N, C-alpha and C positions, 0 to 999 in steps of 0.2 A: 955732920959733915962740914968740909970745906965749903968756903964759899966759891971756889972754882967749880968746884963738883955739881955745887947746887944750880950756878948759873947753866952748864949742859942740859940739866935737868929741867930748867924751866924752859927752854928754848923751844924744844918739841910741841909743849902745851900751846904756842903763841902762833904756832905756823899751823898752817892749813885752813881750811874753812869752818873746822868745828872742832873746838879745844876738849867740847867733852870725847868726841868719837878718840883723840890722842890719849886722854885718859885711861879708855878702854883696852887700847893697846896695849899700855904699859903695865896695865893689870894682868893681861893674857900674857905678856911675857914673861912676866914673875912667876905668877901662879900654875900656868900650865906647864911647868916643869919640875913643882915643886908637891902639888897635891897628888897621891895615888888613889884610882877611879874606887871607888866603892862597889863591892859585891850586892848582886840582886837581893839577897837576905838584908842587908843594912838599909839599902833603898827602900825596903817594901815594910821595914820596919820604919822608916823616919816618917812614912806616908803614913802607914798602918800600925800603929803601935799596941802590942797587946797582943798581937794573932797567935793561934794556936794552932801547929803543926800535931797532925794526927799521924800514924803509921797506918796504912789501909791493909797491906799486904805484903807478902814476900816469896817470892816463886822462883822457880828453877832450881838446879843442881846446888848442892852445898858448896863446891868449890867456885860456884859461878853464879852466886846470888842475884836476885834483881828485888831491890824494894822500893815500892810506891807510897807515897808519902802526900798528904791533902792540905789544901790549906783553903779556910773559907775566907773568902773577901768581898766586900758588898752583894752578899747574898748571894755569889756565884762561888761551886767550889773548884780550885783548879790542883790537878793531880800532876804530880812529876815522878819518873823513876829513873833508876839509878843503879849502877853497881852496889852502892852503898848507901846507908841512909843520909850522910850530908849531902850529896849529889843530887840525889833525888829531893830534898828540901831545897836545895837552890835550887832544882827543874821547878818545881813549884812555886818557887817567889817569881822566878824568869817570867812564868805564863801570867801570873797574878800580875806583874806588871805591865806585860804586854797589853793589857786588856784596858790602861788608862790611856795608850797611845797607840796611834797608827803604826808608826815604825820606830820602835824605842833603839834598836841598835842601826839605825843609821850612820850615826857618828862613825862608832866603831867601823861600820861596814865601809864607809869612804875612807876612811885610813888604812883599813887593810888593805884597800885597792895602790894606796901610795896617793891617793887623788884628795885634794885636800875639799873639795867643795863639788858636788853633783850639779852638771849645768844644769838638770830637770829638775832639782829641788828647788822650792819657791820658800825662801824666808823669808818672805815680805807678807805671809798670810797670818792668820791669828794662831794658827795652829801650829809647833814646831813640835817636829818629829823627833823627840828625845825627852826623857823622863823629869820633871819637873825639878828632881833633886840634883841634877846635874848643874843648875846653876847654882847651888850652895857651893859648887867644887870651883868656882870662880871668885867667892868673897873672900876676902883677908879676913884673918885673923884678928881679934882686937887687940892682942897683943904684940903685933906686928909691928917693927920699929921702922922697916923700910918703908910701911906704907901708911905710916901714921898721920902723914901731913894731909892724904886724902881722905881718910878717914869720914869725914863730915860728907863728903860728896858720893862716895864709891856706892853707896847701896842706893841713893836714889838714882844712880845712873845704870847700876845692875839691873832696878826693879822696871825703870822705864824701857830698859833694853829687852830685858824677858817678856814683860805686855804686848810688845810689838815683835816679839819673835825675832830679835833680829841679831843677836849678839852674837851667837856663832856665826853669822854672815859676817861681821866686821873682824872678829879675831882670826877666821880661817883665811880670810882675804888678808891680813896682816902677814900670816906665817907662809901662806902660799909665794908672797911677793915678796918677802925677806930675801930668799935665796932661789933666784932662776933656775938653779940648777937643779933642784927638787923636782922640776918639771918633767926630765926626763925620766928620772927613777919613775915618775907617776904613770908617763905615759907608759914604761916598759911594765909598771904593775897592772896597769888596766887592761894589758894585751896578755894577762893570765887566762889560761885554762878557765874556764866556768867549774869545772870538778877541782879544782886545785883552790881556786878563790873561795869556793863555797867551803871546803874541808878547812880552811884557815877560820873561817867562821863558825863552823859547829863542828868538828872534829868526831871521827868517828862514825860516820853515814856509811850506810850499805844500799847498793844499788840492787833492785830486782828486776829481772826480766821477767816481762809481763807474757811476752808473744814474739813468735818468730814465725816468719811466714816468706813463701817463696813464689813472689810475682811473674810476670812474663819475664822470658827467657832467663830464667832462673836466678834473679836477681833476689836477694833475699832484704826483708824486712825488720828491723826490730824495734820492740816497744820499753823502754826503762823507767822503773820508778824509783822514786826517791822520798822517803818521809823526814821532813824536819818540822821540828816546832808543833807536832800534832798534823799538820797538814802531809798532804800526799802531791806529787807533782811528777808529770808523767813528759818524756820526750820520744821521739822517733828518729828513726835513721839507718842508713844502707849498714852500718856497723855498729856493734854495740858500744864503743865508745862514742862515737857522734849522738847515738840515741841519749847516752850518758851526760854528754854536754847540753843536749836539749833540756833536760830534767831539770839538772844543775842551773841553767841559765832561767828557767823558770819560776823557779826558785829565789834565786838573786833580785829576780826583778819584782817578785811577790813580797817579798820579806824582808829586802832591804834598799828596794828602790834601786836597783844597780845594772843598768845594760849595757854588756859589754858590745863595744863597737864592730869588734871581728865577729860577732854572733850572727849565723845564717838562721833568719826564723825559720820555726818548725812548720812543716807542711801542714801538720794537724792543728795550727795555730785558731783559734776559733774569735770571732768578735764579739764584745761584751757589751750589753745594753747599760748605759748610763746607771748606776746603783741608787741613786736617789729616786729615777724614775721606775726601775726595778723596784723598790720599796712601795711607793705610790701604786702601783699596779695591784700588788699583795694586800695593802692596805684599803684599797677600794673592793676586790672582792670579799673580804673577810668581813668588813662592815656590809655589804649588800646581804652576805647571807646572815649575818647578826640580826639583821632588819628582818629578813624572810623568816626566821625560827624563831621569834617573837624573845630577841635578847638571847638565844642558845637556849631557850627552855622546852621549846619545843620537841618532841619525840625525834621527829626527822633532822634534828641539828645533829643527833650522834651519827660520825662518820669516821673512816679511818684515812680516805683520801678524799680533796677538796678541789674541783677546778672551775676554772672560769675566763670568757674571754671578756679583753677591756679593748674596745674602738678608741681611735685616737685619730686625729689631723694633725699629720707629723709628729712630734713627740712633745705636744703643745698638752700636758697632764691637765691643764685646766678645762680642756674640751673634752677630757677623756669620760668616756661611759661604760660601764659595766652591761654586756648586753645578753650573756648566759651565764648560767651557772647550774652546774650538777656536784653529784657526790657517788660514790660507788667503786667496788672492788672486785665485783663478780660477774660471772655468765651464765645464759641461761641452761639449764639441765635439758639435755638430749631429748628426754621423752617430750619435751612440750615444744620441739619445733613446729612451726605453725608454715602451712604450704598455703596460706593467702594473705600473706606479709604484714599481719596482726601482731607479731611479738618483737620485741626488740632482741637481738641475740647477745649484745656486748654491753654488759650496765657498768663497766670500768667508768670511772668519773672522765676520763679525757675524752673517751669514744662518745659517752652521751653529751659532753661539751661539743663536740663537733657536731652531732646531729641536731641539738640544739641552734647550734648555728645556720644549719641548713634550714632549717624552721625560719630563724631570722630572717634569712636570705628571701625564703620565698614571700613572706610577708613585705619584704621591700621591694619586690618585683611586682606584687600584687595592687601595691598603689599604683602603677600606672595603668593599672585595669581601669583605674575611677576616671572619669570625663572632668573630674576638676585639676585643675593647673596648680593648685596649691598642693595637693598629694604629691601630684610627679618632684615637686619642687622638695618634698620631705623627704624623699627616697634618696638612698647612697647611688640608687644607681641612674645613668643616662639615657636614654632609649636612643640609639641609632638610626641613622636615616637608610641604613643597608641592611637595617632588621638587627635584630639582637639588643643586649643593653651592657653598657661599661662602666666600671666602678668611677665615681666621681675622684678628682687629685688628691692624693696626698691622703688617702684614708688610709690607716694602718691596724692590725688587727695583731694582738698579744697574748698569747696562752699562758693563763697560770695555773701549775698543778702542785699540789702542796708536799709530794713527795716525786722522785725521781719515778720515770714511767716504768711500768714493768717488762722486763725482757731482760736485754742487754745493757741498756743503758744503766739501771739499778743492779744488774748483777755484779758490776766490774765498778761501783763506785767505792770511794775511797775507803768506808766503815772497814770494808773486806780486807784491805793491807792492814795488817794489824804491827803490834811491836814485834812480831815473831821475825821480820827483818835481819834479826842478827844470825838467826839459823843460817845453815848453809844451804838450805834447801830454796830453791827458787820457784815460784808460784809457775804454773804451768797452764795456761788456759786454751785448752783443745779446741773449745766451742767459741772462744771469743769473736765478735764479731755477729754470729752464727743466727739465723733467722729461728723466733722459739714463737713456741705457743702455748697458750694459757690451759690450766687444769679445770676442766670442765668442775661446776657448782665448788670450788675451792681456789684458793690462792697459790701464787708461784709461777713459775714457766719452765719451758725444759726444750730442750733444742729438737727441730722438727727431724723426724725421723724418718718418715714415709718418702718415698719416691713417687708416688702417686698424687697428682694436684688435686684432687677433687676428691669427696667424699661421696658415699652414696646414702640414699635415702633409709633405706629398709635396712642397711647395717647400723645407722643409728638408731633406729627403731627398735632393733634386735638387741641394744645393749652397747655397741661399740661407743666410744667416748666422743662427744662432737666438739671438734677443733677448733679452735679460734686462736687468730694470729695476735700476737703482743702486741703491746700499746707501742712501745718502742719502733716496732716494724711499721705499725700503722701511721705513725708520723713522719718515719722516712718516706713511705707512700706517699705521704700530702705534700711533701716538699717537691716531689716531682710531678703529679696529677693535680695538684689543689685541693682545697677543703671543699669543694661542691658537690663531689660526687658526678657520676654520669650523667644523672638524669637533667641536671640544671647546666651541664656544660652544651646542653643544645641552646642555651641563650645568652649564655656569659664567658668569659674568658676565666682560664684558672685564678682563683686566689688565694694567695699563699698566705701562712704566719708570717710577720715582723720578728716577733721574738718568742720566748718562751722563758719563763722565769718558774725556776724549781726551788720551793721551799725547803725539802731539806732530802738528806742521801743522794747528792750529786756531786758529780765531778765536770765541769765544762767543757776540759778539754777532750775528755772520753765521750760525753753527752754529743758533741760537736762530731766526733769520728763516727759513731753510729746512725747520727741523724743525715749527715750528708758524704762522707769521705768514702762509705763503704762503696757507694757505686758511684764513683769517679768516672769509672769505663763505661759509663752508661751510651756515650755516643752522642751525634748530634740529636737534637730535638726541634720539634716543628716549631715554629713562628707561636710565640704567646707561653708557651712551656716553658721551664727552665730548672735549672738544680739550685733550688733556693738554698740561700745562707742565710739560716736564721740568726739573729742576735742571741746571744744566751746570758742568762745571771742567774744567781742566788738572792737571798733576802738577808738583811743585814742581821733582824730577829724574827727567826720564825716562829710562829706557834708553836705549843708543846702537841705532840702527837697523843691522840686518844689512846688510854688503856682499853683492853679488853679485845673479845673477838669483832670481826668486823658485821657490820648489820646487814642483815638480808634483804634491805630496800637499798636502792637509788631513788635520787631526787632530782629532778630537772626545774629550770623556769628560765623564762625567756622576757627579754624586756616588753612589756607593754602586757603582760599576764599579772594578773591581780596574786597569786599564790604558787607555790610548790606544786610541781606533778609527782607524784610517787608511785614508783613500777617495782613490783616486785620481782628481784633479780634472778630470780629461779623459773618464773613462766614468762618473763619478757613482757608482763601484762600489769595494768593498775590493779591495783589492790580489789578494786571491785570486780576486776576481771574484765574489762573493757579494755581495746586496743589503747595504746599510747599515741600522744599527739606526732610522736618522732618515730613512727614504725613507718614500714616500707607503704604500706597502702595509703596512708594519710599522704604520704608524699609524693606518690605516685596520682592520687587525684587532684593534689593542687597543681602538678605538672601539667593535667590534662587540661585544666584550666587557661594556663597559659599556653600551651601550645593548640589553640584554636584554629589559629592561623594557617596550621600545618595542612597539606592538602590529605594525606592519608596517614591520620594518625593511630599507632599502632595499640592496639585492646590488651594484649599481652606486656606485665612488667620488665622480663628480659629481654621482649623485643624494643621495647623504649630504651633502655640503657643501650641497645646496639646504635639509636640516631647519632650519637656523639663519635664517628668513627675516629676521628683524630684521638680523642680519650681514650677509647679502647684501643687503639695501634701503641701508643706511649706506654699502657699499662702493662701491655705485651713484652714489649720494650724494658720496662722495670725488671719484671718477672725473669727474662732473660738475662739481665745484667746481675741480678744476686746469685742465680746458678754458673756462671761463667766466673763470678768472684769465689766461688767454692762454697757459697754462705748457706746453701738449702735451696727447696722448691717452697714457693707460696704454694700453701694448702687452700683452698676453696670449700664451701660449703655444698651440700649438696644442691644440683641444680635445682631441682624439683622446688626449691622454696622460691623461686624468682619466676615460677611459669603459672602467675593466679592473674585471671582476668580484672580489667578495670569496672568495678561495679559503684555507680553515684547514687 
């Protein structure tokens, strides 16, 4: 080139605070227009050459086949589907690429919006949100004449920018500021309907109406779902259009890190626990269970569902402590129902964990029966001058459960919304959100059908099935009444879970809805009671579920105990035939010791539960709220089982 041209080329490199930055700008200007982006197959081949794609299945009619192709990468199998083998293979490659990075398509997503850079994206972090191979797109070829002058330094510049994750920041800033007129177009694009924008990024999506309900004054409410990249997203609204927009926005934010400014947050939006904290809770529970079962070699290590409660001071995981553990998936058989409070009726892991937690609370309160001050200071409770106790400041409780709680939370988890979304049939959930009961001596739940709120003792003994409410509904109850139960409400204010961490088969949006939003119209609650808003989270890498039938036993452990206690889930008693430390009779005995100051202490268990009058009134308020919402009637156990005397 001539000298004049050369001088014009050199001047920009001399201006500014950083010559290297200007070189990057020039490289971007040239290469961004000349390089065609590589598809997922090519990018995956560059990262992992020699991969073998296998044909898994072919389904659907002859005129509209659906092919499934799988590829194994890093020990994981990724399966893609499509109307042709080529598209299925491409989809499998896309899913494999997504496992390498958190947001592999964020770059394309922002361009589709007309947005050069997302203000919420942190390009100063060590991890960029796009594939490593994209950086090869910016490197000039060795035979390029236009960039031959810069070849000795370009690779170093690009690799340095790559290491710091800043290349895209610089280059996109250059493009964005070069033409101010583009900002108006970007603004217009960012105001697109989320459904339209999501369709540009993932065409051919189909939305499914999960439910249609009529609320007060004949106002309708819809819940729509869409499946994108193997994940299901839901939205709710007064019309199907609004609900679709909510679902699309949820997908845009989760998959592409896009939040549209005009988007109205969903009323069913739930708050999430920080992922690293949730993973730590899971790891602590798993490690404690491994320790108690001799590295899983004990016969009692076998389980279908594992639960545990972790106590923290704030969200400081360094001071976290596993306080209870449990496993189990079954309930007592009706013929073993006990009228002395010596049997545990429900041996599902979440319920046993809550009973173990009550055992822990009694132990903490009993420290105050000691005359030694150091025992009082070890307790999580502080004695109040006016009587009773309160929890020390900033103590939080987190429940981990390895699978979504039985009942409506598990029934409507995303694995049920399959690839059949392409069909014209809409999934109708007649009983979505309905109260459900467990199947006696088995697994699974059914909607409540009886209108009578109480079962009869003689009916159960004559063969009627013993009805137990689902874990989903019981956790929803804890979110109003607290974990402490009726007896302890005589001494302490309600204690609520701060968060729930679920290992598998969960959908945090629906989980939040069934735990809290079903009873939004419960009305004003007395002081110290509230409609608890749980933080929810899954885990990054949940352990594999154990194959085979569920064991017929349940185990529990409470901090301070040397070993696990094993309960026969069919009889509700220990394997030796003795009562569990978690049975009603044991709790009543411990309550009586704490109640020695009461002038007239009840001697019957059912009467002792009525001492906490506020608790009982809130419980009735909760049951009426379920009925008012059309979700069914809470079914109670036969009253005879609570009419036993205290024997010391």
